[in-house]
Biotite code that builds the C-alpha atoms (Angstrom):
import biotite.structure as struc

atoms = struc.array([
    struc.Atom([0.119, -0.168, -0.025], chain_id="A", res_id=1, res_name="MET", atom_name="CA", element="C"),
    struc.Atom([1.361, 3.333, -0.962], chain_id="A", res_id=2, res_name="ILE", atom_name="CA", element="C"),
    struc.Atom([0.858, 6.065, 1.784], chain_id="A", res_id=3, res_name="PRO", atom_name="CA", element="C"),
    struc.Atom([-1.465, 8.985, 0.850], chain_id="A", res_id=4, res_name="ALA", atom_name="CA", element="C"),
    struc.Atom([1.795, 11.431, 1.195], chain_id="A", res_id=5, res_name="GLY", atom_name="CA", element="C"),
    struc.Atom([3.795, 10.163, -1.405], chain_id="A", res_id=6, res_name="THR", atom_name="CA", element="C"),
    struc.Atom([0.833, 9.846, -3.989], chain_id="A", res_id=7, res_name="ARG", atom_name="CA", element="C"),
    struc.Atom([1.817, 12.702, -6.152], chain_id="A", res_id=8, res_name="LYS", atom_name="CA", element="C"),
    struc.Atom([5.762, 11.635, -6.524], chain_id="A", res_id=9, res_name="ARG", atom_name="CA", element="C"),
    struc.Atom([4.415, 8.112, -7.422], chain_id="A", res_id=10, res_name="VAL", atom_name="CA", element="C"),
    struc.Atom([2.809, 9.700, -10.429], chain_id="A", res_id=11, res_name="LYS", atom_name="CA", element="C"),
    struc.Atom([5.071, 11.700, -11.864], chain_id="A", res_id=12, res_name="ARG", atom_name="CA", element="C"),
    struc.Atom([7.887, 8.762, -11.315], chain_id="A", res_id=13, res_name="LEU", atom_name="CA", element="C"),
    struc.Atom([5.251, 6.331, -12.890], chain_id="A", res_id=14, res_name="LEU", atom_name="CA", element="C"),
    struc.Atom([4.769, 8.526, -16.243], chain_id="A", res_id=15, res_name="LYS", atom_name="CA", element="C"),
    struc.Atom([6.795, 7.150, -18.887], chain_id="A", res_id=16, res_name="GLY", atom_name="CA", element="C"),
    struc.Atom([6.346, 3.758, -17.497], chain_id="A", res_id=17, res_name="THR", atom_name="CA", element="C"),
    struc.Atom([5.839, 0.999, -20.740], chain_id="A", res_id=18, res_name="ARG", atom_name="CA", element="C"),
    struc.Atom([4.560, -2.437, -20.246], chain_id="A", res_id=19, res_name="ALA", atom_name="CA", element="C"),
    struc.Atom([4.980, -4.890, -23.193], chain_id="A", res_id=20, res_name="GLU", atom_name="CA", element="C"),
    struc.Atom([3.626, -8.397, -23.258], chain_id="A", res_id=21, res_name="TRP", atom_name="CA", element="C"),
    struc.Atom([2.288, -10.983, -25.816], chain_id="A", res_id=22, res_name="SER", atom_name="CA", element="C"),
    struc.Atom([-0.876, -13.070, -25.387], chain_id="A", res_id=23, res_name="VAL", atom_name="CA", element="C"),
    struc.Atom([-1.308, -16.209, -26.640], chain_id="A", res_id=24, res_name="VAL", atom_name="CA", element="C"),
    struc.Atom([-5.001, -16.571, -27.262], chain_id="A", res_id=25, res_name="ASP", atom_name="CA", element="C"),
    struc.Atom([-6.722, -13.354, -26.403], chain_id="A", res_id=26, res_name="PRO", atom_name="CA", element="C"),
    struc.Atom([-10.327, -14.435, -27.369], chain_id="A", res_id=27, res_name="LEU", atom_name="CA", element="C"),
    struc.Atom([-10.301, -16.648, -24.783], chain_id="A", res_id=28, res_name="SER", atom_name="CA", element="C"),
    struc.Atom([-11.184, -16.051, -20.862], chain_id="A", res_id=29, res_name="GLU", atom_name="CA", element="C"),
    struc.Atom([-6.861, -16.031, -20.411], chain_id="A", res_id=30, res_name="MET", atom_name="CA", element="C"),
    struc.Atom([-4.954, -17.937, -17.711], chain_id="A", res_id=31, res_name="LYS", atom_name="CA", element="C"),
    struc.Atom([-1.788, -16.650, -16.230], chain_id="A", res_id=32, res_name="GLY", atom_name="CA", element="C"),
    struc.Atom([0.408, -19.111, -18.777], chain_id="A", res_id=33, res_name="SER", atom_name="CA", element="C"),
    struc.Atom([-1.109, -17.085, -21.869], chain_id="A", res_id=34, res_name="ASP", atom_name="CA", element="C"),
    struc.Atom([0.672, -14.128, -21.038], chain_id="A", res_id=35, res_name="VAL", atom_name="CA", element="C"),
    struc.Atom([3.950, -14.671, -22.471], chain_id="A", res_id=36, res_name="ILE", atom_name="CA", element="C"),
    struc.Atom([7.671, -12.229, -22.563], chain_id="A", res_id=37, res_name="ASP", atom_name="CA", element="C"),
    struc.Atom([6.282, -8.924, -19.935], chain_id="A", res_id=38, res_name="THR", atom_name="CA", element="C"),
    struc.Atom([8.738, -6.802, -19.574], chain_id="A", res_id=39, res_name="HIS", atom_name="CA", element="C"),
    struc.Atom([8.729, -3.239, -18.161], chain_id="A", res_id=40, res_name="ILE", atom_name="CA", element="C"),
    struc.Atom([10.332, -0.214, -18.724], chain_id="A", res_id=41, res_name="TYR", atom_name="CA", element="C"),
    struc.Atom([11.134, 3.771, -18.095], chain_id="A", res_id=42, res_name="HIS", atom_name="CA", element="C"),
    struc.Atom([12.103, 6.214, -20.647], chain_id="A", res_id=43, res_name="ARG", atom_name="CA", element="C"),
    struc.Atom([14.326, 7.146, -17.672], chain_id="A", res_id=44, res_name="SER", atom_name="CA", element="C"),
    struc.Atom([17.188, 4.005, -16.024], chain_id="A", res_id=45, res_name="PRO", atom_name="CA", element="C"),
    struc.Atom([17.319, 5.276, -13.139], chain_id="A", res_id=46, res_name="VAL", atom_name="CA", element="C"),
    struc.Atom([13.059, 5.406, -12.990], chain_id="A", res_id=47, res_name="ALA", atom_name="CA", element="C"),
    struc.Atom([12.838, 1.845, -14.716], chain_id="A", res_id=48, res_name="GLN", atom_name="CA", element="C"),
    struc.Atom([15.049, 0.349, -12.219], chain_id="A", res_id=49, res_name="LEU", atom_name="CA", element="C"),
    struc.Atom([13.602, 1.654, -9.232], chain_id="A", res_id=50, res_name="GLN", atom_name="CA", element="C"),
    struc.Atom([10.055, 0.236, -10.813], chain_id="A", res_id=51, res_name="ILE", atom_name="CA", element="C"),
    struc.Atom([11.299, -2.977, -11.443], chain_id="A", res_id=52, res_name="ASN", atom_name="CA", element="C"),
    struc.Atom([13.513, -3.450, -8.306], chain_id="A", res_id=53, res_name="TYR", atom_name="CA", element="C"),
    struc.Atom([10.239, -2.898, -6.517], chain_id="A", res_id=54, res_name="ASP", atom_name="CA", element="C"),
    struc.Atom([7.074, -3.714, -8.777], chain_id="A", res_id=55, res_name="ILE", atom_name="CA", element="C"),
    struc.Atom([4.986, -5.378, -6.334], chain_id="A", res_id=56, res_name="GLU", atom_name="CA", element="C"),
    struc.Atom([4.897, -1.831, -4.678], chain_id="A", res_id=57, res_name="TYR", atom_name="CA", element="C"),
    struc.Atom([3.874, 0.104, -7.854], chain_id="A", res_id=58, res_name="TYR", atom_name="CA", element="C"),
    struc.Atom([1.561, -2.432, -8.997], chain_id="A", res_id=59, res_name="LYS", atom_name="CA", element="C"),
    struc.Atom([-1.252, -0.959, -7.291], chain_id="A", res_id=60, res_name="GLU", atom_name="CA", element="C"),
    struc.Atom([-0.506, 2.062, -8.859], chain_id="A", res_id=61, res_name="ALA", atom_name="CA", element="C"),
    struc.Atom([0.062, 1.414, -11.888], chain_id="A", res_id=62, res_name="ILE", atom_name="CA", element="C"),
    struc.Atom([-2.854, -0.633, -12.390], chain_id="A", res_id=63, res_name="LEU", atom_name="CA", element="C"),
    struc.Atom([-5.818, 1.011, -10.179], chain_id="A", res_id=64, res_name="ASN", atom_name="CA", element="C"),
    struc.Atom([-4.959, 4.664, -10.013], chain_id="A", res_id=65, res_name="TRP", atom_name="CA", element="C"),
    struc.Atom([-6.474, 6.823, -13.040], chain_id="A", res_id=66, res_name="PRO", atom_name="CA", element="C"),
    struc.Atom([-3.462, 7.442, -15.789], chain_id="A", res_id=67, res_name="HIS", atom_name="CA", element="C"),
    struc.Atom([-3.554, 8.656, -19.349], chain_id="A", res_id=68, res_name="ASN", atom_name="CA", element="C"),
    struc.Atom([-2.739, 5.763, -21.305], chain_id="A", res_id=69, res_name="TRP", atom_name="CA", element="C"),
    struc.Atom([-1.831, 4.754, -24.485], chain_id="A", res_id=70, res_name="GLN", atom_name="CA", element="C"),
    struc.Atom([-2.478, 0.940, -25.308], chain_id="A", res_id=71, res_name="VAL", atom_name="CA", element="C"),
    struc.Atom([-1.329, -0.256, -28.496], chain_id="A", res_id=72, res_name="ILE", atom_name="CA", element="C"),
    struc.Atom([-2.525, -3.827, -29.877], chain_id="A", res_id=73, res_name="ILE", atom_name="CA", element="C"),
    struc.Atom([-0.902, -5.485, -32.857], chain_id="A", res_id=74, res_name="GLU", atom_name="CA", element="C"),
    struc.Atom([-2.130, -8.787, -33.764], chain_id="A", res_id=75, res_name="VAL", atom_name="CA", element="C"),
    struc.Atom([0.793, -10.944, -35.807], chain_id="A", res_id=76, res_name="GLU", atom_name="CA", element="C"),
    struc.Atom([-0.272, -13.383, -38.713], chain_id="A", res_id=77, res_name="PHE", atom_name="CA", element="C"),
    struc.Atom([1.500, -15.336, -41.229], chain_id="A", res_id=78, res_name="LYS", atom_name="CA", element="C"),
    struc.Atom([0.118, -15.811, -44.752], chain_id="A", res_id=79, res_name="ASP", atom_name="CA", element="C"),
    struc.Atom([0.613, -19.203, -46.754], chain_id="A", res_id=80, res_name="PRO", atom_name="CA", element="C"),
    struc.Atom([3.939, -17.888, -47.965], chain_id="A", res_id=81, res_name="PHE", atom_name="CA", element="C"),
    struc.Atom([5.494, -17.295, -44.096], chain_id="A", res_id=82, res_name="ASP", atom_name="CA", element="C"),
    struc.Atom([5.187, -13.270, -44.840], chain_id="A", res_id=83, res_name="VAL", atom_name="CA", element="C"),
    struc.Atom([4.422, -12.101, -41.440], chain_id="A", res_id=84, res_name="VAL", atom_name="CA", element="C"),
    struc.Atom([1.901, -9.361, -41.592], chain_id="A", res_id=85, res_name="TYR", atom_name="CA", element="C"),
    struc.Atom([0.151, -7.295, -38.717], chain_id="A", res_id=86, res_name="TYR", atom_name="CA", element="C"),
    struc.Atom([-3.420, -5.533, -37.690], chain_id="A", res_id=87, res_name="ARG", atom_name="CA", element="C"),
    struc.Atom([-2.582, -2.851, -35.340], chain_id="A", res_id=88, res_name="LYS", atom_name="CA", element="C"),
    struc.Atom([-4.829, -0.512, -33.029], chain_id="A", res_id=89, res_name="VAL", atom_name="CA", element="C"),
    struc.Atom([-4.173, 1.847, -30.658], chain_id="A", res_id=90, res_name="GLU", atom_name="CA", element="C"),
    struc.Atom([-6.345, 2.903, -27.467], chain_id="A", res_id=91, res_name="LEU", atom_name="CA", element="C"),
    struc.Atom([-6.057, 6.019, -25.635], chain_id="A", res_id=92, res_name="SER", atom_name="CA", element="C"),
    struc.Atom([-8.043, 6.761, -22.255], chain_id="A", res_id=93, res_name="LYS", atom_name="CA", element="C"),
    struc.Atom([-7.705, 8.667, -18.956], chain_id="A", res_id=94, res_name="SER", atom_name="CA", element="C"),
    struc.Atom([-8.693, 6.099, -16.730], chain_id="A", res_id=95, res_name="ALA", atom_name="CA", element="C"),
    struc.Atom([-7.468, 3.217, -14.394], chain_id="A", res_id=96, res_name="PRO", atom_name="CA", element="C"),
    struc.Atom([-6.155, 0.600, -16.503], chain_id="A", res_id=97, res_name="PHE", atom_name="CA", element="C"),
    struc.Atom([-8.501, -2.114, -15.397], chain_id="A", res_id=98, res_name="HIS", atom_name="CA", element="C"),
    struc.Atom([-11.843, 0.574, -16.801], chain_id="A", res_id=99, res_name="ASN", atom_name="CA", element="C"),
    struc.Atom([-10.234, -0.263, -20.363], chain_id="A", res_id=100, res_name="MET", atom_name="CA", element="C"),
    struc.Atom([-10.670, -3.999, -20.068], chain_id="A", res_id=101, res_name="ASP", atom_name="CA", element="C"),
    struc.Atom([-13.855, -3.633, -22.519], chain_id="A", res_id=102, res_name="ASP", atom_name="CA", element="C"),
    struc.Atom([-12.176, -0.811, -24.513], chain_id="A", res_id=103, res_name="ASP", atom_name="CA", element="C"),
    struc.Atom([-9.269, -3.864, -25.178], chain_id="A", res_id=104, res_name="ILE", atom_name="CA", element="C"),
    struc.Atom([-11.616, -6.390, -25.493], chain_id="A", res_id=105, res_name="SER", atom_name="CA", element="C"),
    struc.Atom([-13.510, -4.422, -28.404], chain_id="A", res_id=106, res_name="GLU", atom_name="CA", element="C"),
    struc.Atom([-10.343, -3.727, -29.939], chain_id="A", res_id=107, res_name="ALA", atom_name="CA", element="C"),
    struc.Atom([-9.298, -6.970, -30.073], chain_id="A", res_id=108, res_name="ILE", atom_name="CA", element="C"),
    struc.Atom([-12.787, -8.572, -31.738], chain_id="A", res_id=109, res_name="GLU", atom_name="CA", element="C"),
    struc.Atom([-12.746, -5.636, -34.302], chain_id="A", res_id=110, res_name="ALA", atom_name="CA", element="C"),
    struc.Atom([-9.127, -7.148, -35.296], chain_id="A", res_id=111, res_name="ILE", atom_name="CA", element="C"),
    struc.Atom([-9.466, -10.691, -35.344], chain_id="A", res_id=112, res_name="PHE", atom_name="CA", element="C"),
    struc.Atom([-13.189, -9.900, -37.412], chain_id="A", res_id=113, res_name="SER", atom_name="CA", element="C"),
    struc.Atom([-12.824, -11.226, -41.033], chain_id="A", res_id=114, res_name="GLY", atom_name="CA", element="C"),
    struc.Atom([-9.456, -12.350, -40.325], chain_id="A", res_id=115, res_name="ALA", atom_name="CA", element="C"),
    struc.Atom([-7.800, -15.878, -41.004], chain_id="A", res_id=116, res_name="ASN", atom_name="CA", element="C"),
    struc.Atom([-7.642, -17.482, -37.791], chain_id="A", res_id=117, res_name="MET", atom_name="CA", element="C"),
    struc.Atom([-5.149, -20.378, -39.677], chain_id="A", res_id=118, res_name="LYS", atom_name="CA", element="C"),
    struc.Atom([-2.583, -17.482, -40.215], chain_id="A", res_id=119, res_name="GLN", atom_name="CA", element="C"),
    struc.Atom([-2.564, -16.100, -36.493], chain_id="A", res_id=120, res_name="TYR", atom_name="CA", element="C"),
    struc.Atom([0.440, -16.126, -34.609], chain_id="A", res_id=121, res_name="VAL", atom_name="CA", element="C"),
    struc.Atom([0.612, -14.198, -31.380], chain_id="A", res_id=122, res_name="THR", atom_name="CA", element="C"),
    struc.Atom([-0.853, -10.910, -30.040], chain_id="A", res_id=123, res_name="THR", atom_name="CA", element="C"),
    struc.Atom([1.697, -8.318, -28.563], chain_id="A", res_id=124, res_name="HIS", atom_name="CA", element="C"),
    struc.Atom([0.265, -5.097, -26.650], chain_id="A", res_id=125, res_name="MET", atom_name="CA", element="C"),
    struc.Atom([2.108, -2.236, -25.194], chain_id="A", res_id=126, res_name="THR", atom_name="CA", element="C"),
    struc.Atom([0.598, 0.334, -22.414], chain_id="A", res_id=127, res_name="ALA", atom_name="CA", element="C"),
    struc.Atom([2.522, 3.386, -22.120], chain_id="A", res_id=128, res_name="LEU", atom_name="CA", element="C"),
    struc.Atom([1.580, 5.893, -19.069], chain_id="A", res_id=129, res_name="ILE", atom_name="CA", element="C"),
    struc.Atom([1.900, 9.376, -20.795], chain_id="A", res_id=130, res_name="LYS", atom_name="CA", element="C"),
])
């Protein structure tokens, strides 16, 4: 739990944080094993070190506090000739990250509508606190 007195400092520190991960099957009810290659970065190497060192401390602030989010969803496909191509959607919203669940689900469903599922490889997601 982050003390109320340090809330402003933590919000400033988190600005510039970028989380990247991949999802095996984003259309299903996801299990922990469906999320792979998770990495957390920051535009400042010092802030990145601090956040990564004590990620459990900052997790509540990252996920539950309102931030200006930019979420990029890239779905990777491979055509019959093994040529990789992507379908991409960007979302921007000022809210707690968990409040974006419906927006993200709708964007993923829109990406997959009309797609050839036999060509699907994986989904890459990036969430940036602006």
